[in-house]
N, CA and C of each residue as an Amber inpcrd file, in Angstrom:
protein
   747
 114.8860000-121.7410000 206.8640000 113.6080000-122.0350000 207.4750000
 113.7900000-122.9130000 208.7040000 112.9090000-122.7880000 209.6740000
 112.9880000-123.5570000 210.8880000 111.8300000-124.5220000 210.9110000
 112.0810000-125.7830000 211.2980000 111.0500000-126.8030000 211.2800000
 110.6880000-127.1970000 212.7130000 109.3930000-127.3250000 212.9720000
 108.9210000-127.7970000 214.2480000 108.0600000-129.0210000 213.9620000
 108.3230000-130.1660000 214.6170000 107.6920000-131.4150000 214.2150000
 106.9780000-132.0840000 215.3850000 105.7750000-132.6600000 215.1060000
 105.0490000-133.4970000 216.0390000 104.0440000-134.2730000 215.2150000
 103.4110000-135.3100000 215.7190000 102.4640000-136.0950000 214.9310000
 101.1700000-136.2980000 215.6900000 100.0340000-136.1540000 214.9540000
  98.6990000-136.4510000 215.4770000  97.7500000-136.3570000 214.3100000
  96.4150000-136.2160000 214.5760000  95.5020000-136.3310000 213.4540000
  94.4070000-135.2900000 213.3680000  94.2130000-134.4410000 214.3760000
  93.1000000-133.4950000 214.3430000  93.6240000-132.0790000 214.4110000
  93.0940000-131.1830000 213.5800000  93.5040000-129.7760000 213.6010000
  92.3050000-128.9020000 213.9010000  92.2140000-128.4580000 215.1250000
  91.1400000-127.5800000 215.5910000  89.7810000-128.0580000 215.0850000
  89.1950000-127.4090000 214.0880000  87.8470000-127.7150000 213.6610000
  87.7420000-128.7540000 212.5850000  88.8340000-129.3720000 212.1170000
  88.6850000-130.3850000 211.0850000  89.6020000-131.5530000 211.3910000
  89.2450000-132.7200000 210.8750000  90.0150000-133.9220000 211.1610000
  90.4770000-134.5620000 209.8690000  91.6060000-135.2400000 209.9110000
  92.1070000-135.9800000 208.7700000  91.4110000-137.3350000 208.7440000
  90.8370000-137.7190000 207.6190000  90.1000000-138.9700000 207.5120000
  91.0070000-140.1380000 207.2030000  92.1940000-139.8440000 206.6730000
  93.1520000-140.8970000 206.3750000  94.5200000-140.2650000 206.2500000
  95.5560000-141.1140000 206.1970000  96.8970000-140.5630000 206.0700000
  97.0570000-139.8050000 204.7690000  96.3490000-140.2110000 203.7300000
  96.4430000-139.5240000 202.4380000  95.8510000-138.1300000 202.5160000
  94.7910000-137.9770000 203.3470000  94.1210000-136.6850000 203.4540000
  94.7360000-135.8080000 204.5390000  95.5600000-136.3910000 205.3830000
  96.0740000-135.6850000 206.5470000  97.0070000-134.5350000 206.1680000
  96.7200000-133.3050000 206.6480000  97.6550000-132.2010000 206.4110000
  98.9940000-132.5160000 207.0600000 100.0580000-132.4790000 206.3060000
 101.3620000-132.8690000 206.8280000 102.1400000-131.6860000 207.3900000
 101.9860000-130.5160000 206.7660000 102.8080000-129.3810000 207.1610000
 102.1790000-128.0790000 206.6880000 102.2120000-127.0730000 207.5390000
 101.7730000-125.7380000 207.1520000 103.0010000-124.8330000 207.1670000
 103.1750000-124.0630000 206.1030000 104.3480000-123.2010000 205.9630000
 103.9560000-121.7640000 206.2390000 104.6210000-121.1670000 207.2220000
 104.3000000-119.8080000 207.6580000 105.4780000-118.8950000 207.3520000
 105.2380000-117.8610000 206.5390000 106.2320000-116.8230000 206.2700000
 105.9670000-115.6930000 207.2670000 106.9570000-115.4020000 208.1250000
 106.7280000-114.4460000 209.2100000 107.8550000-113.4390000 209.3220000
 107.5000000-112.1960000 209.6230000 108.4800000-111.1310000 209.8380000
 109.4680000-111.5430000 210.9160000 110.7300000-111.1400000 210.7550000
 111.8040000-111.5650000 211.6530000 111.5190000-111.2390000 213.1180000
 110.8130000-110.1530000 213.3720000 110.5350000-109.7480000 214.7550000
 109.5610000-110.6810000 215.4670000 108.9720000-111.6190000 214.7230000
 108.0270000-112.5580000 215.3140000 108.6890000-113.8510000 215.7880000
 110.0130000-113.9240000 215.7310000 110.7260000-115.1810000 215.9640000
 110.2770000-115.9140000 217.2290000 110.4950000-115.3290000 218.3950000
 110.2050000-116.0370000 219.6400000 108.7160000-116.3320000 219.7900000
 107.8760000-115.3760000 219.4300000 106.4370000-115.5780000 219.5570000
 105.9570000-116.7110000 218.6670000 106.4560000-116.7600000 217.4300000
 105.9870000-117.7890000 216.5090000 106.6200000-119.1520000 216.7900000
 107.7970000-119.1750000 217.3860000 108.3500000-120.4590000 217.8280000
 107.4180000-121.0740000 218.8670000 106.9560000-120.2560000 219.8030000
 106.0380000-120.7150000 220.8420000 104.6890000-121.1040000 220.2470000
 104.1550000-120.2720000 219.3620000 102.8510000-120.5430000 218.7640000
 102.8860000-121.7760000 217.8710000 104.0160000-121.9970000 217.1830000
 104.1490000-123.1870000 216.3380000 104.0710000-124.4530000 217.1830000
 104.7500000-124.4470000 218.3140000 104.7140000-125.6140000 219.2000000
 103.2990000-125.8380000 219.7330000 102.6280000-124.7480000 220.0760000
 101.2470000-124.8490000 220.5630000 100.3360000-125.4230000 219.4930000
 100.4800000-124.9230000 218.2730000  99.6470000-125.3890000 217.1590000
  99.8860000-126.8730000 216.8870000 101.1450000-127.2750000 216.8820000
 101.4720000-128.6740000 216.6290000 100.9140000-129.5840000 217.7110000
 101.0140000-129.1450000 218.9530000 100.5190000-129.9550000 220.0530000
  99.0070000-130.1370000 219.9840000  98.3000000-129.1250000 219.5050000
  96.8450000-129.1900000 219.4350000  96.3430000-129.8490000 218.1580000
  97.1200000-129.7610000 217.0770000  96.6280000-130.1900000 215.7730000
  97.3220000-131.4190000 215.2060000  98.5850000-131.6270000 215.5780000
  99.3400000-132.7020000 214.9660000  99.9200000-132.3260000 213.6170000
  99.7340000-131.1070000 213.1860000 100.2630000-130.6390000 211.9040000
 101.5980000-129.9410000 212.1390000 102.6090000-130.3250000 211.3960000
 103.9130000-129.6980000 211.5160000 103.8580000-128.2540000 211.0250000
 104.6660000-127.4010000 211.6200000 104.7410000-125.9990000 211.2210000
 106.1580000-125.6860000 210.7770000 106.2770000-125.1700000 209.5780000
 107.5660000-124.6980000 209.0760000 107.5120000-123.1730000 209.0370000
 108.4090000-122.5270000 209.7710000 108.4110000-121.0700000 209.8500000
 109.6030000-120.5050000 209.0870000 109.3220000-119.6380000 208.1360000
 110.3660000-118.9410000 207.3760000 110.4070000-117.5010000 207.8770000
 111.4820000-117.1440000 208.5640000 111.6200000-115.8120000 209.1570000
 112.5680000-114.9590000 208.3330000 112.1260000-113.7410000 207.9980000
 112.9570000-112.8090000 207.2300000 112.2920000-111.4390000 207.2910000
 112.9040000-110.4560000 206.6420000 112.2620000-109.1520000 206.5240000
 110.9800000-109.2760000 205.7170000 109.9800000-108.4930000 206.0720000
 108.6900000-108.5890000 205.3740000 108.8250000-108.3590000 203.8810000
 109.7300000-107.4390000 203.4910000 109.8920000-107.1630000 202.0660000
 110.4960000-108.3560000 201.3430000 111.3880000-109.0870000 202.0050000
 112.0000000-110.2780000 201.4020000 110.9720000-111.3930000 201.2540000
 110.1450000-111.5720000 202.2650000 109.1030000-112.5940000 202.2120000
 108.0870000-112.2730000 201.1240000 107.7200000-111.0080000 201.0210000
 106.7980000-110.5940000 199.9560000 107.3710000-110.9410000 198.5860000
 108.6560000-110.6430000 198.3760000 109.2930000-110.9370000 197.1000000
 109.2920000-112.4320000 196.8190000 109.5680000-113.2260000 197.8410000
 109.5530000-114.6810000 197.6630000 108.1690000-115.1550000 197.2290000
 107.1320000-114.6280000 197.8580000 105.7580000-115.0120000 197.5110000
 105.4240000-114.5730000 196.0970000 105.8090000-113.3610000 195.7370000
 105.5510000-112.8630000 194.3840000 106.2430000-113.7170000 193.3280000
 107.3490000-114.3400000 193.7150000 108.0960000-115.1830000 192.7770000
 107.7200000-116.6560000 192.8770000 106.6100000-116.9280000 193.5380000
 106.0730000-118.2800000 193.5220000 106.4920000-119.1930000 194.6490000
 107.0650000-118.6590000 195.7210000 107.4750000-119.5060000 196.8380000
 106.2600000-120.2170000 197.4380000 106.4590000-121.4510000 197.8420000
 105.3860000-122.2390000 198.4460000 105.1860000-121.7830000 199.8850000
 103.9980000-121.3160000 200.1920000 103.6860000-120.8780000 201.5520000
 102.1870000-120.9640000 201.7660000 101.7970000-121.0080000 203.0250000
 100.3810000-121.0690000 203.3800000  99.8970000-119.8010000 204.0780000
 100.7810000-119.2180000 204.9100000 100.4160000-118.0500000 205.7180000
 101.5110000-116.9970000 205.5840000 101.1040000-115.7260000 205.5270000
 102.0550000-114.6200000 205.5430000 101.7000000-113.6910000 206.6840000
 102.6670000-113.4370000 207.5690000 102.5020000-112.4950000 208.6790000
 103.5300000-111.3900000 208.5050000 103.0760000-110.1850000 208.2470000
 103.9490000-109.0500000 207.9330000 104.0740000-108.1070000 209.1240000
 105.1740000-107.3420000 209.1440000 105.3600000-106.3440000 210.1980000
 104.8200000-104.9800000 209.7850000 104.1820000-104.8960000 208.6310000
 103.5390000-103.6430000 208.2320000 102.4140000-103.9290000 207.2480000
 101.6280000-102.9130000 206.9690000 100.5080000-103.0470000 206.0450000
 100.9530000-102.9460000 204.5830000 102.0510000-102.2570000 204.3290000
 102.4950000-101.9910000 202.9590000 102.7240000-103.2670000 202.1600000
 103.5030000-104.1770000 202.7150000 103.8470000-105.3830000 201.9690000
 102.6610000-106.3340000 201.8600000 101.8190000-106.3560000 202.8700000
 100.6010000-107.1590000 202.7770000  99.6720000-106.5910000 201.7140000
  99.5360000-105.2570000 201.6810000  98.6500000-104.6260000 200.6970000
  99.0910000-104.9310000 199.2710000 100.3930000-104.9940000 199.0490000
 100.9040000-105.3080000 197.7090000 100.4830000-106.7080000 197.2900000
 100.4820000-107.6480000 198.2180000 100.0750000-109.0140000 197.8990000
  98.5630000-109.1170000 197.7080000  97.8160000-108.3150000 198.4500000
  96.3640000-108.2560000 198.2350000  96.0810000-107.7260000 196.8290000
  96.7850000-106.6610000 196.4410000  96.6020000-106.0640000 195.1170000
  96.9080000-107.0650000 194.0110000  97.8670000-107.9330000 194.2650000
  98.2530000-108.9420000 193.2760000  97.4120000-110.2100000 193.3800000
  96.4140000-110.1940000 194.2440000  95.5170000-111.3420000 194.4560000
  96.2570000-112.5890000 194.9450000  97.3490000-112.3790000 195.6730000
  98.1250000-113.4990000 196.1980000  97.7090000-113.8710000 197.6170000
  97.0460000-112.9370000 198.3090000  96.4480000-113.2060000 199.6160000
  95.0840000-112.5320000 199.6460000  94.2700000-112.9290000 200.6110000
  92.9490000-112.3170000 200.7360000  92.5960000-112.1220000 202.2030000
  91.8290000-111.0770000 202.4600000  91.2500000-110.7960000 203.7770000
  92.2510000-110.7960000 204.9270000  93.3210000-109.9870000 204.8410000
  94.2750000-109.9220000 205.9600000  93.6170000-109.3420000 207.2080000
  94.1090000-109.7680000 208.3590000  93.6080000-109.2710000 209.6350000
  94.7860000-108.8970000 210.5210000  94.6720000-107.7840000 211.2200000
  95.7270000-107.3650000 212.1440000  95.6250000-108.2190000 213.4050000
  96.7310000-108.8700000 213.7790000  96.7110000-109.7380000 214.9470000
  97.5820000-109.2200000 216.0830000  98.4060000-108.1950000 215.8200000
  99.2690000-107.6690000 216.8820000  99.7700000-106.2870000 216.5000000
 100.2540000-105.5760000 217.5100000 100.9080000-104.2860000 217.3100000
 102.2270000-104.2700000 218.0550000 103.1000000-103.3700000 217.6640000
 104.4230000-103.2790000 218.2590000 104.8470000-101.8160000 218.2790000
 105.8760000-101.5000000 219.0380000 106.3500000-100.1260000 219.1530000
 107.8620000-100.0690000 218.9770000 108.3640000 -99.1960000 218.1110000
 109.8150000 -99.0340000 217.9880000 110.4170000 -98.3990000 219.2400000
 111.6440000 -98.8200000 219.5430000 112.4150000 -98.2510000 220.6460000
 113.8670000 -98.1060000 220.2030000 114.6120000 -97.2940000 220.9240000
 116.0570000 -97.2130000 220.7130000 116.7170000 -98.2460000 221.6170000
 117.7250000 -98.9400000 221.1020000 118.5060000 -99.8330000 221.9470000
 119.9740000 -99.4100000 221.9030000 120.6370000 -99.6180000 223.0110000
 122.0780000 -99.3670000 223.1190000 122.6980000-100.5890000 223.7800000
 123.9970000-100.8310000 223.5700000 124.6350000-101.9690000 224.2470000
 124.6120000-101.7720000 225.7600000 124.6730000-102.8700000 226.4960000
 124.7550000-102.7950000 227.9510000 125.9020000-101.8720000 228.3620000
 125.6270000-100.9750000 229.2880000 126.6180000-100.0020000 229.7070000
 126.5190000 -98.6840000 228.9740000 125.8370000 -98.6910000 227.8120000
 125.5690000 -97.4720000 227.0470000 126.8240000 -96.6170000 226.8650000
 127.8510000 -97.1540000 226.1770000 129.1300000 -96.4230000 226.0560000
 129.0200000 -95.0540000 225.4040000 128.0480000 -94.8650000 224.5140000
 127.9030000 -93.5700000 223.8460000 127.1010000 -92.5780000 224.6860000
 126.5980000 -93.0260000 225.8270000 125.8500000 -92.1650000 226.7600000
 124.6290000 -91.5270000 226.0960000 123.8800000 -92.3540000 225.3810000
 122.6230000 -91.9050000 224.7830000 121.5440000 -92.0660000 225.8420000
 121.1650000 -90.9590000 226.4680000 120.2390000 -91.0390000 227.5870000
 118.7810000 -90.8640000 227.2280000 118.5180000 -90.3300000 226.0380000
 117.1430000 -90.0730000 225.6280000 117.0820000 -90.0270000 224.1080000
 115.8590000 -89.9290000 223.5900000 115.6940000 -89.8050000 222.1390000
 116.4380000 -88.5880000 221.6060000 116.4070000 -87.4820000 222.3300000
 117.0770000 -86.2690000 221.8810000 118.5940000 -86.4170000 221.8440000
 119.1110000 -87.4210000 222.5630000 120.5480000 -87.6790000 222.5550000
 120.9810000 -88.5690000 221.3890000 120.0570000 -88.9860000 220.5680000
 120.3860000 -89.9440000 219.5060000 121.5500000 -89.4970000 218.6160000
 121.6900000 -88.1950000 218.3200000 122.8470000 -87.7740000 217.5240000
 124.1980000 -88.0800000 218.1770000 124.2150000 -88.3890000 219.4790000
 125.4590000 -88.7620000 220.1500000 125.9630000 -90.1340000 219.6980000
 125.0540000 -90.9290000 219.1430000 125.4330000 -92.2620000 218.6750000
 126.1760000 -92.1170000 217.3550000 127.4780000 -92.1860000 217.3950000
 128.2880000 -91.9790000 216.1960000 128.2870000 -93.1890000 215.2750000
 127.8440000 -94.3260000 215.7880000 127.6480000 -95.5210000 214.9660000
 126.2170000 -95.9980000 215.1820000 125.3400000 -95.5630000 214.3140000
 123.9230000 -95.9090000 214.4170000 123.5870000 -96.9730000 213.3700000
 122.7960000 -97.9670000 213.7680000 122.3540000 -99.0030000 212.8460000
 120.8350000 -98.9460000 212.7390000 120.3240000 -98.9110000 211.5010000
 118.8860000 -98.8920000 211.2620000 118.5570000 -99.8540000 210.1260000
 117.2820000-100.0590000 209.8710000 116.8720000-100.9130000 208.7620000
 116.8680000-100.1540000 207.4520000 117.0160000-100.8830000 206.3580000
 116.8890000-100.2520000 205.0420000 115.4570000 -99.7380000 204.8940000
 115.2330000 -98.7250000 204.0670000 113.8830000 -98.1560000 203.9470000
 112.8200000 -99.1600000 203.5010000 113.2310000-100.2090000 202.7810000
 112.2710000-101.1810000 202.2610000 111.7230000-102.1090000 203.3380000
 112.4890000-102.3090000 204.4210000 112.0360000-103.1790000 205.4950000
 111.1800000-102.3620000 206.4630000 110.1390000-102.9490000 207.0520000
 109.2440000-102.1570000 207.9070000 109.9430000-101.3370000 208.9830000
 110.8980000-101.9260000 209.7240000 111.5240000-101.1410000 210.7890000
 112.2990000 -99.9630000 210.2250000 112.8360000-100.0950000 209.0150000
 113.5290000 -98.9740000 208.3780000 112.5690000 -97.8700000 207.9910000
 111.4110000 -98.2660000 207.4600000 110.3940000 -97.2790000 207.0890000
 109.8400000 -96.5700000 208.3220000 109.5990000 -97.3370000 209.3830000
 109.1120000 -96.7330000 210.6270000 110.1450000 -95.7580000 211.2000000
 111.4220000 -96.1260000 211.1150000 112.4870000 -95.2560000 211.6210000
 112.4730000 -93.9130000 210.9110000 112.3280000 -93.9330000 209.5930000
 112.2960000 -92.6820000 208.8270000 111.0650000 -91.8580000 209.1720000
 109.9270000 -92.5210000 209.4160000 108.7230000 -91.7980000 209.8190000
 108.9430000 -91.0910000 211.1580000 109.6000000 -91.7800000 212.0850000
 109.8870000 -91.1910000 213.3980000 110.7890000 -89.9700000 213.2470000
 111.8320000 -90.1110000 212.4450000 112.7690000 -89.0020000 212.2550000
 112.1100000 -87.8330000 211.5300000 111.2070000 -88.1290000 210.6100000
 110.4640000 -87.0590000 209.9360000 109.6450000 -86.2610000 210.9420000
 109.0170000 -86.9540000 211.8650000 108.2120000 -86.2780000 212.8850000
 109.0760000 -85.4260000 213.8130000 110.3270000 -85.8510000 214.0010000
 111.2230000 -85.1430000 214.9220000 111.7950000 -83.8690000 214.3190000
 111.6390000 -83.6810000 213.0090000 112.1130000 -82.4540000 212.3690000
 113.3070000 -82.6720000 211.4670000 113.4050000 -81.8470000 210.4360000
 114.4310000 -82.0100000 209.4050000 115.8490000 -81.9010000 209.9590000
 116.0700000 -80.9450000 210.8560000 117.4250000 -80.7560000 211.3890000
 117.8620000 -81.9600000 212.2180000 116.9770000 -82.4330000 213.0810000
 117.2780000 -83.6030000 213.9070000 117.5160000 -84.8250000 213.0220000
 116.6750000 -85.0110000 212.0210000 116.8090000 -86.1500000 211.1140000
 118.1540000 -86.1300000 210.4070000 118.5730000 -84.9630000 209.9430000
 119.8560000 -84.8400000 209.2430000 121.0140000 -85.2230000 210.1570000
 120.9870000 -84.7620000 211.3960000 122.0550000 -85.0700000 212.3480000
 122.1190000 -86.5680000 212.6400000 120.9620000 -87.1860000 212.7930000
 120.9220000 -88.6210000 213.1100000 121.4080000 -89.4540000 211.9290000
 120.8830000 -89.1670000 210.7480000 121.2420000 -89.9690000 209.5710000
 122.7110000 -89.8070000 209.1860000 123.3210000 -88.7100000 209.5920000
 124.7460000 -88.5110000 209.3050000 125.6130000 -89.5340000 210.0330000
 125.0570000 -90.1490000 211.0740000 125.8140000 -91.1070000 211.8760000
 125.4490000 -92.5630000 211.5900000 124.6790000 -92.7940000 210.5340000
 124.2960000 -94.1690000 210.2230000 125.5120000 -94.9360000 209.7040000
 125.8670000 -96.0000000 210.4360000 127.0180000 -96.8260000 210.0540000
 126.6220000 -97.9440000 209.1020000 125.3880000 -98.4360000 209.2370000
 124.9140000 -99.4780000 208.3250000 123.3970000 -99.5400000 208.3490000
 122.8530000-100.0340000 207.2470000 121.4100000-100.2590000 207.1230000
 121.2040000-101.7470000 206.8640000 120.3730000-102.3750000 207.6900000
 120.2310000-103.8280000 207.6710000 118.9310000-104.2750000 206.9990000
 118.9370000-105.5230000 206.5220000 117.8170000-106.0600000 205.7550000
 116.6680000-106.5660000 206.6180000 116.8950000-106.7270000 207.9210000
 115.7870000-107.0450000 208.8190000 116.1340000-106.5880000 210.2240000
 115.1440000-106.5240000 211.0620000 115.3060000-105.9420000 212.3870000
 116.2510000-106.7570000 213.2690000 116.3040000-108.0670000 213.0610000
 117.1890000-108.8910000 213.8810000 118.6660000-108.6400000 213.5750000
 118.9610000-108.1940000 212.3720000 120.3360000-107.8250000 212.0480000
 120.7260000-106.5370000 212.7710000 119.7830000-105.6050000 212.8990000
 120.0230000-104.3900000 213.6910000 120.2790000-104.7740000 215.1400000
 119.4310000-105.6330000 215.6810000 119.5610000-106.0850000 217.0590000
 120.9130000-106.7560000 217.2950000 121.3240000-107.5870000 216.3580000
 122.5870000-108.3240000 216.5150000 123.7800000-107.3770000 216.6040000
 123.8180000-106.3650000 215.7550000 124.9650000-105.4600000 215.7470000
 125.0680000-104.6610000 217.0430000 123.9330000-104.2480000 217.5730000
 123.9590000-103.5050000 218.8360000 124.2980000-104.4550000 219.9830000
 123.7230000-105.6380000 219.9750000 123.9810000-106.6160000 221.0300000
 125.4600000-106.9720000 221.1210000 126.1220000-107.0230000 219.9620000
 127.5420000-107.3790000 219.9210000 128.4610000-106.1910000 220.1750000
 127.8700000-105.0080000 220.3860000 128.6750000-103.8160000 220.6450000
 129.3040000-103.2430000 219.3980000 128.7990000-103.6310000 218.2210000
 129.3290000-103.1200000 216.9630000 128.7000000-101.7940000 216.5630000
 127.7370000-101.3350000 217.3540000 127.0740000-100.0490000 217.1010000
 126.7630000 -99.3810000 218.4280000 126.6830000 -98.0590000 218.4030000
 126.3500000 -97.3020000 219.6120000 124.8630000 -97.3730000 219.9240000
 124.0530000 -97.5070000 218.8810000 122.5990000 -97.5220000 219.0690000
 121.9320000 -98.0670000 217.8170000 120.6850000 -98.4500000 217.9680000
 119.8820000 -98.9070000 216.8370000 118.4180000 -98.7020000 217.1700000
 117.5760000 -98.8270000 216.1770000 116.1330000 -98.7330000 216.3920000
 115.5080000-100.0550000 215.9790000 114.8320000-100.6920000 216.9370000
 114.1950000-101.9830000 216.7210000 112.8030000-101.9340000 217.3500000
 112.0810000-103.0510000 217.2900000 110.8020000-103.1320000 217.9790000
 111.0320000-103.4760000 219.4490000 110.0800000-103.0900000 220.2630000
 110.1830000-103.3970000 221.6920000 110.3550000-104.9000000 221.9240000
 109.6440000-105.7110000 221.1530000 109.7320000-107.1620000 221.3360000
 111.1460000-107.6770000 221.0860000 111.8460000-107.0940000 220.1200000
 113.2250000-107.5120000 219.8460000 114.1200000-107.1490000 221.0240000
 113.9380000-105.9500000 221.5400000 114.7370000-105.5020000 222.6770000
 114.5040000-106.4030000 223.8870000 113.2600000-106.7810000 224.1250000
 112.9480000-107.6510000 225.2600000 113.5600000-109.0300000 225.0890000
 113.6550000-109.4850000 223.8340000 114.2380000-110.8030000 223.5790000
 115.7320000-110.8290000 223.8690000 116.3790000-109.6450000 223.8880000
 117.8180000-109.5580000 224.1670000 118.0980000-108.6060000 225.3300000
 117.2170000-108.6250000 226.3250000 117.3250000-107.6650000 227.4220000
 118.5880000-107.8460000 228.2590000 119.2480000-109.0080000 228.1210000
 120.4960000-109.2130000 228.8430000 121.6900000-108.5900000 228.1270000
 121.4670000-108.1280000 226.8840000 122.5620000-107.5810000 226.0900000
 122.3750000-106.1170000 225.7040000 121.1470000-105.6290000 225.7860000
 120.8880000-104.2410000 225.3780000 120.0560000-103.5210000 226.4290000
 120.0900000-102.1920000 226.3680000 119.2520000-101.3430000 227.2030000
 118.2640000-100.6030000 226.3010000 117.0900000-100.3400000 226.8210000
 116.0230000 -99.7000000 226.0480000 115.9200000 -98.2220000 226.3920000
 115.8050000 -97.4040000 225.3590000 115.5240000 -95.9800000 225.5060000
 114.2250000 -95.7040000 224.7680000 113.2650000 -95.1470000 225.4710000
 111.9470000 -94.9300000 224.8790000 111.9670000 -93.8010000 223.8490000
 111.1340000 -93.9390000 222.8460000 110.9070000 -92.8900000 221.8550000
 109.6190000 -92.1630000 222.2490000 109.6280000 -90.8510000 222.3860000
 108.4240000 -90.1220000 222.8160000 107.2200000 -90.4360000 221.9300000
 106.0780000 -90.5680000 222.5580000 104.8520000 -90.9320000 221.8400000
 104.5130000 -89.9380000 220.7310000 104.8720000 -88.6590000 220.9220000
 104.5030000 -87.6480000 219.9340000 105.2350000 -87.8310000 218.6010000
 106.3530000 -88.5550000 218.6140000 107.0650000 -88.7980000 217.3450000
 107.0870000 -90.2760000 216.9780000 106.6540000 -91.1310000 217.8880000
 106.7190000 -92.5640000 217.6160000 105.5670000 -93.0150000 216.7190000
 105.6590000 -94.2440000 216.2380000 104.6220000 -94.8330000 215.3960000
 104.2260000 -96.1750000 215.9980000 103.0740000 -96.6640000 215.5940000
 102.6050000 -97.9820000 216.0090000 102.7110000 -98.9190000 214.8110000
 103.4340000 -99.9960000 214.9900000 103.5690000-100.9930000 213.9200000
 102.4220000-101.9910000 214.0140000 101.6960000-102.1660000 212.9120000
 100.6010000-103.1290000 212.8680000 101.0400000-104.3650000 212.0900000
 100.6800000-105.5220000 212.6120000 101.0600000-106.8040000 212.0120000
  99.8230000-107.4980000 211.4330000  99.6580000-107.4840000 210.1070000
  98.5510000-108.2180000 209.5000000  98.9690000-109.6460000 209.1280000
  98.0170000-110.5480000 209.1130000  98.2650000-111.9340000 208.7100000
  97.1850000-112.3490000 207.7220000  97.5460000-113.2070000 206.7720000
  96.5850000-113.6760000 205.7880000  96.9860000-115.0490000 205.2750000
  95.9980000-115.7840000 204.8140000  96.2270000-117.0630000 204.1470000
  96.4770000-116.7790000 202.6690000  97.4720000-117.4370000 202.0910000
  97.7510000-117.2330000 200.6720000  96.6220000-117.7990000 199.8150000
  96.3540000-117.1380000 198.7030000  95.2560000-117.5440000 197.8290000
  95.4290000-118.9670000 197.3030000  96.6760000-119.3730000 197.1030000
  96.9530000-120.7220000 196.5970000  97.6500000-121.5650000 197.6580000
  97.2740000-121.3830000 198.8950000  97.8910000-122.1310000 199.9830000
  97.6890000-123.6310000 199.7930000  98.7540000-124.4230000 199.7760000
  98.6130000-125.8740000 199.6370000  97.8220000-126.5010000 200.7820000
  97.9210000-125.9100000 201.9700000  97.1940000-126.4100000 203.1420000
  96.2900000-125.3060000 203.6750000  95.2850000-124.9560000 202.9020000
  94.4380000-123.8100000 203.2250000  93.7080000-123.9770000 204.5560000
  93.1700000-125.1710000 204.8190000  92.4250000-125.3800000 206.0660000
  93.3440000-125.2520000 207.2740000  94.5270000-125.8590000 207.1900000
  95.4930000-125.7590000 208.2880000  95.9600000-124.3170000 208.4490000
  96.1180000-123.6100000 207.3320000  96.5390000-122.2130000 207.3770000
  95.4980000-121.3580000 208.1050000  94.2350000-121.5880000 207.7910000
  93.1700000-120.8300000 208.4610000  93.1480000-121.1450000 209.9540000
  93.4180000-122.3860000 210.3010000  93.4460000-122.7650000 211.7130000
  94.5990000-122.0790000 212.4320000  95.7450000-121.9280000 211.7660000
  96.8810000-121.2420000 212.3860000  96.5420000-119.7720000 212.6150000
  95.9060000-119.1430000 211.6370000  95.4850000-117.7430000 211.7950000
  94.4790000-117.6260000 212.9440000  93.5740000-118.5930000 213.0330000
  92.6060000-118.5820000 214.1370000  93.3150000-118.6420000 215.4860000
  94.3940000-119.4210000 215.5600000  95.1580000-119.4940000 216.8040000
  95.7400000-118.1270000 217.1650000  96.2900000-117.4220000 216.1740000
  96.8560000-116.0970000 216.4370000  95.8180000-115.1550000 217.0320000
  94.5970000-115.2540000 216.5510000  93.5440000-114.3350000 216.9670000
  92.7770000-114.8130000 218.1940000  93.0490000-116.0360000 218.6280000
  92.3440000-116.5900000 219.7870000  92.8650000-115.9810000 221.0810000
  92.1410000-116.2160000 222.1620000  92.5720000-115.7070000 223.4680000
  93.9260000-116.2870000 223.8570000  94.1470000-117.5550000 223.5740000
  95.4250000-118.1830000 223.8990000  96.5480000-117.5760000 223.0650000
  96.2820000-117.3950000 221.7710000  97.2900000-116.8030000 220.9010000
  97.6460000-115.3920000 221.3150000  96.6440000-114.6050000 221.6590000
  96.8770000-113.2290000 222.0870000  97.6430000-113.1770000 223.4030000
  97.3770000-114.1340000 224.2900000  98.0990000-114.2110000 225.5590000
  99.5770000-114.4890000 225.3110000  99.8690000-115.3780000 224.3830000
 101.2590000-115.7320000 224.0760000 101.9780000-114.5900000 223.3720000
 101.2870000-113.8750000 222.5060000 101.8840000-112.7120000 221.8630000
 102.1650000-111.6110000 222.8810000 101.2450000-111.4240000 223.8140000
 101.4480000-110.4020000 224.8580000 102.6600000-110.7480000 225.7250000
 102.8600000-112.0310000 225.9720000 104.0010000-112.4550000 226.7810000
 105.3200000-112.1140000 226.0920000 105.2870000-112.0450000 224.7610000
 106.4860000-111.6890000 223.9970000 106.6540000-110.1800000 223.8530000
 105.6680000-109.4110000 224.3440000 105.7640000-107.9590000 224.2960000
 104.8870000-107.2830000 223.2710000 104.1170000-108.0530000 222.5220000
 103.2170000-107.4590000 221.5280000 101.9750000-106.9140000 222.2080000
 101.3180000-105.9830000 221.5210000 100.0880000-105.3810000 222.0180000
  98.9410000-105.8750000 221.1640000  97.8020000-106.1300000 221.7720000
  96.6410000-106.6180000 221.0360000  96.1740000-105.5910000 220.0080000
  95.6300000-106.0610000 218.8680000  95.1450000-105.1130000 217.8500000
  93.9180000-104.3590000 218.3340000
């Protein structure tokens, strides 16, 4: 987990009446692809509220499992609807709202040694890295390949060198030149634009990733959690997410 610290006494629409009542920390469980955006938003929230933000970044499926097993958290931001819906069904969160969208892209190392020039060239990548099916980017990847046709999907999957537990692990392997190509979100590719090149996936086979956020039903800092969600949905929050490459819901 990553900690961001600052001190003050007022959080958006509510104020701490004493040190005993003062919210000390809000814990946010966030999909790995939200790293840079949520680092920025955490600092913004702390500066405006005085409440510390602890961000736990991992694959959405891993975060869901942690919550199901009783992990202490206030906010959950997922990279897909599936894992959020499971927590809604279990009454662990309520009233999720989509705060951002994202688009998968193909990435290759700088210089593109495998000469993957387009989506149709993807079978040229003899070392392909994708997410495991349980993680949102892995599920989205399979949906894209399904749309592209059974024969194309078979050729591509035959070259999978590894399946990673979150999108940042896919990004890391391609960035380090350990893979010919990978499929990540556009925001991840932009965060490492000095190390990877982007190849677009045609709209007719691509998918749109929706990011829902919700306050946990037993959030220790429910008021602060709601204020953090409000920041995500505010004009300022949306501006900061757009700067990271996300699209408004």
